[in-house]
C-alpha positions in Angstrom: 39.4 11.9 76.3 38.2 15.1 74.7 34.5 16.1 74.9 32.4 18.3 72.6 28.9 19.7 72.6 26.3 17.6 70.8 24.7 20.2 68.5 22.3 22.4 70.4 21.2 19.8 72.8 23.2 21.1 75.8 24.8 17.7 76.1 28.5 17.1 76.0 29.8 13.9 74.5 33.1 12.2 74.0 34.9 13.1 70.7 35.3 9.4 70.1 32.1 7.3 70.0 31.3 3.6 70.2 29.7 2.4 67.0 27.5 -0.6 67.8 27.1 -2.0 64.3 29.5 -4.9 65.0 27.7 -6.0 68.2 24.4 -6.4 66.4 25.6 -9.7 65.1 23.8 -10.1 61.8 26.7 -11.7 60.0 28.5 -14.1 62.2 29.1 -15.4 65.7 28.8 -12.6 68.2 29.2 -13.2 72.0 27.0 -10.9 74.1 29.4 -11.1 77.1 32.3 -10.0 74.8 30.2 -7.2 73.5 29.4 -6.1 77.0 33.1 -6.2 77.8 33.7 -4.0 74.8 31.0 -1.5 75.9 32.5 -1.4 79.4 36.0 -0.9 78.1 34.8 2.0 76.0 33.1 3.7 79.0 36.2 3.0 81.1 38.2 4.9 78.5 35.9 7.9 78.8 33.5 7.2 75.9 30.1 8.7 76.6 28.7 8.6 73.0 27.1 5.3 71.8 25.7 5.0 68.3 23.3 2.3 67.3 20.3 1.6 65.0 17.2 -0.6 64.9 18.7 -2.5 62.0 21.9 -3.6 63.8 21.0 -7.2 64.5 17.3 -6.3 64.4 17.7 -4.4 67.6 20.2 -6.6 69.3 22.8 -3.8 69.7 20.1 -1.6 71.3 19.2 -4.4 73.7 22.9 -4.9 74.6 23.4 -1.1 75.2 20.3 -1.2 77.4 21.8 -4.0 79.5 25.1 -2.1 79.6 23.3 1.1 80.7 21.7 -0.6 83.7 25.2 -1.6 84.9 26.8 1.8 84.8 26.2 4.9 86.9 27.8 7.6 84.8 25.7 9.4 82.3 26.0 8.3 78.7 24.4 9.5 75.5 22.8 6.8 73.2 21.9 7.9 69.7 19.9 5.6 67.4 18.9 5.8 63.8 15.4 4.7 62.8 13.9 3.6 59.5 13.1 0.0 58.9 10.7 -0.4 62.0 9.6 3.2 62.3 6.1 4.3 61.7 5.7 6.2 58.4 4.3 9.2 60.3 7.5 10.9 61.7 5.3 13.0 64.0 4.9 9.8 66.1 8.6 9.6 66.8 9.3 13.1 68.0 13.0 14.0 67.6 13.2 12.2 64.2 10.8 14.9 62.9 13.2 17.6 63.8 12.1 18.6 67.3 14.8 19.4 69.8 13.5 16.9 72.3 16.2 14.7 73.9 15.4 11.7 76.0 17.8 11.1 78.9 
């Protein structure tokens, strides 16, 4: 796996990321255990960059990634997009307003 800097955050992430749209399950049968196996297979392959959003299954993919994170010891980077459930005042959500704050 190749790794690259994530902007100016000081974090290094895998060049290939895991897009969690499909594990949100808004459009068909999705098995959480199968989704967790997919997340683990990605991490086992060296993926450290996991992308999700609050709209993927109304937060389901974020909850699955949280479960996955509790099972793993190696550091990973989870990025999420906000919008549908975010407060209108972006100052309340920190990094979405352009700050360089990164939560680890």
